[in-house]
C-alpha positions, 0 to 999 in steps of 0.5 A, a space after each residue: 079137137 077130134 070132133 072139130 076134125 072129122 066135122 071139118 072132113 064130112 064137110 068137105 066130103 059133102 062138098 065135093 059129092 054136091 059138085 059131082 051131083 051138080 055135074 051130072 044133073 047138068 049133063 042129064 038136062 043138056 041131053 047128054 051133050 058132049 062135055 065140055 073141056 071147061 067142065 072136064 077140067 073142073 070135074 078133074 079139079 073137083 075129083 083132084 080136090 076130093 082126093 087132096 081132101 081125102 088125103 088131108 083127112 087121113 093126115 088129120 086122123 093120123 095127126 088126131 091119133 098121135 095126139 091121142 097117143 101123145 096125150 094118153 102118154 102125158 097123161 100116164 106121165 102126169 099120173 105117175 108124176 102125180 102119184 110119186 109127187 103125192 107119195 113124197 108129200 104123204 111122206 114129209 108130211 108123215 115125217 113133219 107130223 112125227 116131228 111135230 109130235 116129239 116136240 110137242 112131247 118134248 115141249 110139254 115134258 119141259 113144260 111141265 118140269 118148268 111148272 114143277 120147278 117153278 111150283 117148288 120155287 114158288 114153296 120156297 118162296 112162300 115159306 121163306 116169306 113166312 121166316 121173313 114174317 116171323 123174324 119180323 115178328 121176333 124183331 118187334 119182340 126184340 124192339 119191345 125188350 129192348 124197350 124196358 131198361 133191364 131187358 136191355 142191360 141183360 141184352 148188353 151183358 149177354 153180349 158183352 159175356 160172348 165177347 169176353 169168353 171168346 177172346 180170353 181165357 178163362 183164368 183172366 176175367 169174371 161175371 158178376 163179379 162182386 168188389 170190396 165196395 160191394 158193387 156187382 161189376 158186369 164183367 172184371 178183366 184180370 190184369 196185373 198191376 198196372 193196371 190192375 183188374 179192369 171193370 167193364 159195365 154194359 150200358 145201352 142208351 138207347 130210348 133217346 136215341 131212338 127218339 132222336 131218329 123217330 123225331 119228326 123235326 128239328 126241335 124233337 131231335 134236339 130235345 132227343 139229342 140232349 137227353 142222349 147226351 144227359 143219359 150217357 153222361 150219367 152213365 160215366 159217373 155212374 160207372 166212374 163212381 162204382 168201379 173206377 180206382 175202387 180200394 179197400 184199406 189202402 189196398 187197390 181192387 181195380 184199374 184207374 180206368 174202366 169200360 162202358 160196353 155199348 152193344 151198338 155200333 150206331 149208338 157208339 157212332 153217334 155219341 163219336 160223331 156229334 157228341 165230342 163232348 161226352 166222350 171228353 168227358 168220359 176220358 176225364 172220369 177215365 171211362 172209355 167208351 167201347 162197342 162190339 168192335 172197339 172191345 174186340 181190339 181192346 180185348 186182343 191188347 189184353 190177350 197179348 198182355 196176359 201172354 207176355 206176363 205168363 212168358 215172364 212167370 215162365 221166364 223165372 221158372 226157367 231161370 231158376 232151372 238154368 241155375 240148377 242145370 249149371 250147379 249140375 254141370 259144375 259138379 259133372 266137370 269136377 267128377 269129369 276132371 277126377 276120370 281124367 286123373 284116373 286115365 291119366 295113371 291107368 296110361 302110365 301103368 299101361 306105358 310101363 306094362 308096354 315096357 315090360 312086356 317088350 323087354 321079356 319079348 327081347 330076351 325070349 327071342 335072345 334065349 331061342 337063339 341061344 346068343 351065348 356070345 355075350 355073357 355079360 349081357 346074359 348075366 345083367 339080363 338075368 339080373 334085370 329078370 327079377 323085377 319087371 319094371 
């Protein structure tokens, strides 16, 4: 911009100078001819123009100087603003870097902690899975155990033993009790007559039930269902023959009823739901099927009966003691009466003593006041003075 303005000033000065030179040259060629008014006016205009151009050049220079100063001030302001902005941006960037670093550190710590927790949980899940695998192996082994009839019977006996020992006092039952007929019952519940000792036998017709569940068609299922019915009826008949109403020499050793313990709620439910004839036959033979749940209810009733029996025994003892207590009370009543008579006699004696003491006090008072105006009274008083009564 400054270069352009300087070039314009130079062009104007050159033009003015060229016109002055041309006028002087024309004057010389004319032989010093007098200057015409037009030339003089033109020269004056050119001179005026040159002065105007000089003034314009001065103004342009002044404007140029002002513009330079303004440009310098703007440059300084822009530089300061840019420096301040740079400082703020750097501060913001530093703050952001710090926050980002803190956030990344926290995130890394939380991630590491989460990974640690996840690892621990995975280890727990792994241990649980191993336990499940072990439990599955045990279940398989238990299934093989239950496939064997003696082992299955032992399983039922153990469950029966646990239930009975948990519900009844020790004097109310016996395990593997041998009866008078030589048979050994799994559990004998000792109840007084009636009904008498009740035999409980643990039976587990599981094989036919498992075959029924594993049947692939209706024919196989029906066959297994019939086998379940036959096995259960055989168990019921064996229990009835061995344990129901047994007696030796006319003395009954067991009750007229017995219990068949089925240690499987599923088998028990299947028999009651789909084999009503088996249940009816067992009732006719007075053998009642019980599951773990129903056996607990039965044992609760038995415990209440035993408690009532014990209370009746204690009631007899209480009645005997009350009779003795009544005898003691009669003896005590007699002795209290005797004591009351003694107290009555003592009360009479005390009243007579009080009367004699009153008379003595009266006579003493008279003697003290020397009351001699009534000799008859003194004389009679003297006669009464000998006996105190």
